[in-house]
RODO-2510 file (C-alpha; in nm, 4 decimals, decimal comma):
residues 132
     n   res          X          Y          Z
     1     m    -1,3334    -2,9477    -0,9969
     2     t    -1,5821    -2,7893    -0,7482
     3     a    -1,6784    -2,4153    -0,7698
     4     g    -1,3699    -2,3254    -0,9917
     5     i    -1,1154    -2,4734    -0,7378
     6     a    -0,8654    -2,7417    -0,8098
     7     v    -0,6205    -2,8805    -0,5510
     8     a    -0,3548    -3,1287    -0,6473
     9     a    -0,2238    -3,2625    -0,3110
    10     a     0,0632    -3,4480    -0,4559
    11     a     0,1893    -3,1476    -0,6376
    12     s     0,0897    -2,9035    -0,3560
    13     i    -0,0792    -2,6606    -0,5963
    14     i    -0,3932    -2,4757    -0,5544
    15     a    -0,5816    -2,3058    -0,8456
    16     c    -0,8839    -2,0804    -0,8839
    17     t    -1,0507    -1,8175    -1,1184
    18     a    -1,0647    -1,4569    -1,0030
    19     p    -0,9868    -1,5030    -0,6165
    20     a    -1,1055    -1,2658    -0,3506
    21     v    -0,8112    -1,0296    -0,2605
    22     h    -0,7869    -0,9230     0,1073
    23     d    -0,4819    -0,7006     0,0768
    24     g    -0,1677    -0,6660    -0,1202
    25     d    -0,0225    -1,0054    -0,0146
    26     t    -0,3298    -1,2286     0,0663
    27     l    -0,5968    -1,3771    -0,1424
    28     r    -0,8596    -1,6408    -0,1011
    29     c    -0,8871    -1,9292    -0,3503
    30     g    -1,2094    -2,1023    -0,2476
    31     a    -1,1918    -2,1820     0,1179
    32     e    -0,8138    -2,1556     0,1232
    33     s    -0,6527    -1,8299     0,2386
    34     v    -0,3239    -1,7817     0,0543
    35     r    -0,0288    -1,5651     0,1601
    36     l     0,2165    -1,4664    -0,1053
    37     f     0,5544    -1,5964    -0,0128
    38     g     0,8331    -1,3438     0,0371
    39     v     0,5897    -1,0489     0,0105
    40     d     0,5189    -0,7790     0,2721
    41     a     0,2443    -0,5361     0,1712
    42     p     0,0946    -0,2575     0,3770
    43     e    -0,1996    -0,3567     0,5988
    44     v    -0,5619    -0,2411     0,5226
    45     r    -0,7882    -0,1135     0,7892
    46     r    -0,8637    -0,3534     1,0740
    47     g    -1,1374    -0,2495     1,3269
    48     q    -1,0074     0,0682     1,4749
    49     t    -0,6646     0,0375     1,3283
    50     p    -0,6250     0,2645     1,0359
    51     a    -0,4822     0,1398     0,6974
    52     e    -0,1210     0,1834     0,6336
    53     p    -0,0175     0,4117     0,3455
    54     y    -0,0629     0,2451     0,0091
    55     a    -0,2505    -0,0454     0,1589
    56     y    -0,5534    -0,0057    -0,0825
    57     e    -0,3320     0,0654    -0,3876
    58     a    -0,1567    -0,2628    -0,3006
    59     r    -0,4761    -0,4444    -0,2822
    60     d    -0,6058    -0,2914    -0,6086
    61     e    -0,2901    -0,3977    -0,7771
    62     l    -0,3270    -0,7564    -0,6647
    63     v    -0,6884    -0,7524    -0,7692
    64     r    -0,5691    -0,6340    -1,1248
    65     l    -0,2884    -0,9146    -1,1331
    66     t    -0,5371    -1,1887    -1,0349
    67     r    -0,8254    -1,1369    -1,2805
    68     g    -0,8766    -1,4661    -1,4540
    69     r    -0,7049    -1,7856    -1,3568
    70     v    -0,4511    -1,8013    -1,0641
    71     g    -0,2373    -2,0800    -0,9431
    72     c    -0,0085    -2,1219    -0,6421
    73     r     0,2501    -2,3526    -0,5450
    74     f     0,2727    -2,4497    -0,1773
    75     v     0,5809    -2,3316     0,0181
    76     e     0,4604    -2,3762     0,3751
    77     r     0,1815    -2,3019     0,6319
    78     d     0,2265    -1,9815     0,8422
    79     r     0,1605    -1,9454     1,2045
    80     y    -0,2005    -1,8654     1,1121
    81     g    -0,2475    -2,1918     0,9213
    82     r    -0,2588    -2,0010     0,5823
    83     f    -0,1124    -2,1635     0,2739
    84     v     0,1968    -1,9735     0,1780
    85     g     0,2671    -1,9952    -0,1874
    86     r     0,4525    -1,8693    -0,4968
    87     c     0,1690    -1,7769    -0,7295
    88     w     0,1043    -1,7000    -1,1096
    89     s    -0,1815    -1,5826    -1,3034
    90     d    -0,2984    -1,4905    -1,6626
    91     a    -0,1396    -1,1522    -1,5971
    92     s     0,1943    -1,2551    -1,4588
    93     p     0,4054    -1,5655    -1,4447
    94     d     0,5284    -1,4575    -1,0962
    95     l     0,2643    -1,2643    -0,8969
    96     n     0,4992    -1,2306    -0,5955
    97     a     0,7559    -1,0589    -0,7979
    98     a     0,4952    -0,8489    -0,9883
    99     i     0,3445    -0,7142    -0,6849
   100     i     0,6852    -0,6147    -0,5355
   101     r     0,7901    -0,4679    -0,8807
   102     s     0,4804    -0,2537    -0,8778
   103     g     0,6160    -0,0751    -0,5603
   104     f     0,3229    -0,1462    -0,3456
   105     a     0,4804    -0,4240    -0,1521
   106     k     0,8303    -0,4946    -0,0232
   107     e     1,0280    -0,8198    -0,0179
   108     y     0,9851    -1,0114     0,3096
   109     r     1,3644    -1,0973     0,3235
   110     r     1,3191    -1,2831     0,6535
   111     y     1,1571    -1,5698     0,4475
   112     s     1,2618    -1,5003     0,0762
   113     k     1,6193    -1,4754     0,1492
   114     g     1,6660    -1,2071    -0,1325
   115     r     1,4671    -1,4042    -0,3993
   116     y     1,2827    -1,0758    -0,4845
   117     a     1,5768    -0,8386    -0,4356
   118     g     1,5795    -0,7579    -0,8100
   119     p     1,2023    -0,6613    -0,8426
   120     e     1,2198    -0,4514    -0,5199
   121     s     1,5448    -0,2704    -0,6388
   122     e     1,3582    -0,2066    -0,9894
   123     a     1,0599    -0,0482    -0,7948
   124     r     1,2847     0,1466    -0,5770
   125     s     1,5053     0,2845    -0,8718
   126     a     1,1786     0,3768    -1,0560
   127     r     1,0372     0,5434    -0,7482
   128     r     0,7124     0,3506    -0,7580
   129     g     0,4538     0,3237    -0,4815
   130     l     0,6180     0,2898    -0,1353
   131     w     0,9518     0,4273    -0,2899
   132     k     0,8081     0,7667    -0,4111
***
């Protein structure tokens, strides 16, 4: 293992400790950018484009959920070449569902096909984050 990174090509899993978090649906495990499968979080500020509402809360929630060890199982590569995965951590067995359940991200149904409908419904019913 180099610099806290482990990649098992045969199993298509990437793992790291305390990844860098870009926003509520993207983190960096070593050199690999990982997009959370089926998750759509508000965008943080980019250049002159202001941050969307709750973007920084979503990022902070993903930081909280990814303290310690994190693992992600490969689903596909997106159009930007990012590793798209279903992830888990010391804090949650399903990071994708957890960030949606927090209310700071929505299910990206175009790709997830309803896999995270339950956690989104729970956040909506509880009026959390985006659903206030």
